[in-house]
C-alpha positions as CSV (number, residue, x, y, z in Angstrom):
1,M,0.0,0.0,0.0
2,K,1.3,3.4,-0.9
3,V,0.8,6.4,1.4
4,S,0.2,10.0,0.5
5,A,0.5,12.5,3.4
6,S,-1.7,15.6,3.6
7,F,-0.8,18.6,5.7
8,L,-4.3,20.2,5.6
9,S,-4.6,20.1,9.4
10,S,-1.0,21.2,10.0
11,K,-0.3,24.0,12.5
12,N,3.2,24.4,11.2
13,V,3.3,23.7,7.5
14,V,6.9,24.2,6.7
15,S,8.2,22.2,9.7
16,D,5.8,19.3,8.9
17,I,6.7,19.2,5.2
18,V,10.4,19.0,6.2
19,K,9.6,16.2,8.6
20,L,7.6,14.3,6.0
21,N,10.5,14.6,3.5
22,E,12.6,12.6,6.0
23,T,10.2,9.7,5.9
24,D,9.6,7.1,3.2
25,V,6.1,8.5,2.4
26,D,5.3,8.0,-1.3
27,Y,3.7,11.4,-2.0
28,I,2.8,14.7,-0.4
29,H,-0.9,15.3,-0.9
30,L,-1.8,18.9,-1.7
31,D,-5.4,19.7,-0.8
32,I,-6.3,22.8,-2.9
33,L,-9.6,24.5,-1.8
34,D,-11.1,27.6,-3.2
35,G,-13.7,28.1,-0.4
36,K,-16.5,27.6,-3.0
37,F,-16.5,23.9,-3.9
38,A,-16.0,23.0,-0.3
39,P,-16.2,25.1,2.9
40,N,-12.5,25.8,3.5
41,R,-9.6,27.5,1.9
42,S,-6.0,26.3,1.4
43,L,-2.8,28.2,1.0
44,P,-2.7,30.2,-2.2
45,F,-0.5,29.0,-5.1
46,S,1.9,32.0,-4.4
47,E,2.8,30.1,-1.2
48,M,2.4,26.5,-2.4
49,K,4.8,27.0,-5.3
50,H,7.7,27.2,-2.8
51,I,7.1,23.6,-1.6
52,Y,10.1,22.4,-3.6
53,K,12.3,24.2,-1.1
54,Y,11.2,21.8,1.7
55,T,10.6,18.5,0.0
56,S,11.7,16.5,-3.0
57,K,8.7,14.2,-2.7
58,R,6.4,13.9,-5.7
59,L,3.1,15.7,-5.3
60,D,-0.4,14.3,-5.3
61,V,-2.6,17.3,-6.1
62,H,-6.3,17.2,-5.1
63,L,-8.3,20.1,-6.5
64,M,-11.4,20.8,-4.5
65,V,-12.3,23.8,-6.6
66,E,-15.2,25.0,-8.8
67,S,-13.0,25.6,-11.9
68,P,-10.1,23.0,-12.2
69,K,-8.9,24.4,-15.5
70,K,-7.7,27.6,-13.8
71,Y,-5.5,25.6,-11.4
72,I,-4.2,22.8,-13.6
73,P,-1.5,24.8,-15.4
74,L,-0.3,26.2,-12.0
75,Y,0.1,22.8,-10.2
76,A,1.4,21.2,-13.4
77,S,4.5,23.4,-13.0
78,L,5.5,21.7,-9.7
79,N,7.0,18.3,-9.0
80,T,3.5,16.7,-9.6
81,E,2.7,13.1,-10.2
82,Y,-1.1,13.3,-10.1
83,I,-3.7,16.0,-10.5
84,V,-7.1,15.0,-9.4
85,F,-10.3,17.1,-9.6
86,H,-13.9,16.4,-8.7
87,L,-16.4,14.7,-11.0
88,E,-19.1,16.9,-9.4
89,V,-17.7,20.2,-11.0
90,D,-19.7,22.0,-13.6
91,E,-17.0,22.0,-16.3
92,D,-16.1,19.9,-19.3
93,I,-14.6,16.9,-17.5
94,E,-13.1,15.3,-20.5
95,E,-11.4,18.6,-21.6
96,D,-9.9,19.1,-18.1
97,L,-8.6,15.5,-18.0
98,K,-7.0,16.0,-21.4
99,L,-5.5,19.3,-20.2
100,I,-3.7,17.5,-17.3
101,K,-2.3,14.9,-19.7
102,K,-1.1,17.6,-22.0
103,Y,1.4,18.4,-19.3
104,S,2.5,14.7,-19.1
105,I,0.9,14.4,-15.7
106,K,-1.3,11.6,-14.5
107,A,-4.9,12.6,-14.4
108,G,-7.7,11.5,-12.0
109,L,-11.2,12.2,-10.8
110,A,-12.4,12.3,-7.2
111,I,-15.9,11.4,-6.0
112,K,-17.7,12.6,-2.9
113,P,-19.3,10.1,-0.5
114,D,-22.8,10.4,-2.2
115,T,-21.5,10.1,-5.8
116,K,-22.1,6.7,-7.4
117,V,-19.2,4.8,-8.8
118,N,-20.9,4.2,-12.1
119,E,-20.9,8.0,-12.8
120,L,-17.2,7.5,-13.6
121,L,-18.0,5.3,-16.6
122,P,-17.7,7.9,-19.4
123,Y,-14.3,9.0,-18.2
124,L,-12.6,5.6,-17.4
125,P,-10.3,5.6,-20.5
126,Y,-8.8,8.9,-19.4
127,L,-8.1,8.0,-15.8
128,D,-4.8,7.1,-14.2
129,I,-6.2,7.4,-10.7
130,I,-9.6,7.6,-8.9
131,L,-9.9,9.2,-5.5
132,V,-12.7,8.0,-3.3
133,M,-13.6,10.5,-0.6
134,S,-14.3,8.7,2.7
135,V,-15.4,12.0,4.3
136,E,-17.1,15.1,3.0
137,P,-14.4,17.3,1.3
138,G,-13.2,20.4,3.2
139,F,-11.7,19.7,6.6
140,G,-9.2,17.3,8.1
141,G,-9.9,15.2,11.2
142,Q,-13.2,13.8,10.1
143,E,-14.3,10.2,10.8
144,F,-14.0,7.6,8.1
145,L,-17.4,6.6,6.6
146,E,-17.6,2.8,6.9
147,E,-19.7,2.5,3.7
148,T,-16.6,3.5,1.8
149,E,-15.3,-0.1,2.1
150,E,-18.1,-1.4,0.0
151,K,-17.7,1.5,-2.5
152,L,-14.0,0.7,-2.9
153,A,-14.9,-3.0,-3.7
154,E,-17.5,-1.8,-6.2
155,L,-15.0,0.5,-7.9
156,R,-12.4,-2.3,-8.1
157,K,-14.9,-4.6,-9.7
158,L,-15.8,-1.8,-12.2
159,L,-12.2,-1.3,-13.2
160,D,-11.6,-5.0,-13.6
161,T,-14.8,-5.4,-15.7
162,Y,-13.6,-2.7,-18.2
163,N,-9.9,-3.7,-17.9
164,I,-9.0,-0.2,-16.7
165,D,-5.5,0.1,-15.1
166,A,-6.3,3.1,-12.9
167,L,-5.1,3.2,-9.3
168,I,-7.6,3.7,-6.5
169,S,-6.9,6.2,-3.8
170,V,-9.0,6.8,-0.6
171,D,-8.9,10.0,1.4
172,G,-10.5,11.0,4.7
173,G,-10.3,9.6,8.2
174,V,-7.6,7.0,7.4
175,N,-5.7,5.7,10.4
176,D,-4.4,2.4,11.7
177,K,-7.9,1.3,12.6
178,T,-9.7,2.2,9.4
179,R,-6.8,1.1,7.2
180,S,-8.3,-2.5,7.1
181,M,-11.4,-1.1,5.3
182,C,-9.1,0.3,2.5
183,S,-7.8,-3.1,1.3
184,K,-9.2,-2.5,-2.2
185,A,-7.3,0.7,-2.6
186,D,-3.7,1.2,-4.0
187,I,-3.0,4.5,-2.1
188,V,-4.3,5.8,1.2
189,V,-4.2,9.5,2.0
190,A,-3.7,10.4,5.6
191,G,-3.5,13.8,7.2
192,S,-4.3,14.2,10.9
193,Y,-3.3,10.7,11.8
194,I,0.3,11.4,10.6
195,I,0.6,15.1,11.3
196,N,-0.7,14.9,14.9
197,G,1.7,12.1,15.8
198,E,5.1,12.5,17.3
199,D,6.8,10.0,15.0
200,F,5.6,10.5,11.3
201,Q,7.5,7.5,10.1
202,E,5.9,5.2,12.6
203,K,2.4,6.4,11.5
204,I,3.2,6.0,7.8
205,T,4.6,2.5,8.4
206,S,1.4,1.4,10.2
207,L,-0.6,2.3,7.1
208,R,1.4,0.2,4.6
């Protein structure tokens, strides 16, 4: 299991990113919020763009924004492995996925807890990764929704049926206790569980 670490709930962002860089975490998860799509705001790009000074880890970018096409070129300029945006946005989904790929970056879609897995069907050929939200987007520290386990199994079956080689990532309330419900995923995203711990590496290892 790969681990992507979010610093959304961090009280000291720079210090925590430096500490994460010293671990074997696979990715740094960037939660990008515009205050419109979800009820929270993240650091602006003018600050986020300096992340390379503090970590050499690849970035896993999660756009929780109304208009992904405004943000894709910005985050494509960083050390980014994945850019994921939400299926629920009111934009041309296919066009935005193609825009990500134009930058030679892996593209993905995220789905909220209430969004059905089969709504992804039209976009499966374009997807390198699918992010399943196990909490409502916006804030760190929420409890993992147990019905996510069944949703992950359903998504895995869908990908196998259509022979789609996309990775499955799960985000929200992931810790050493809920990790067992994420067995159908390839990547777990954890924020508070890692950041609020004394030993980041110990927390990361417990999720693998």
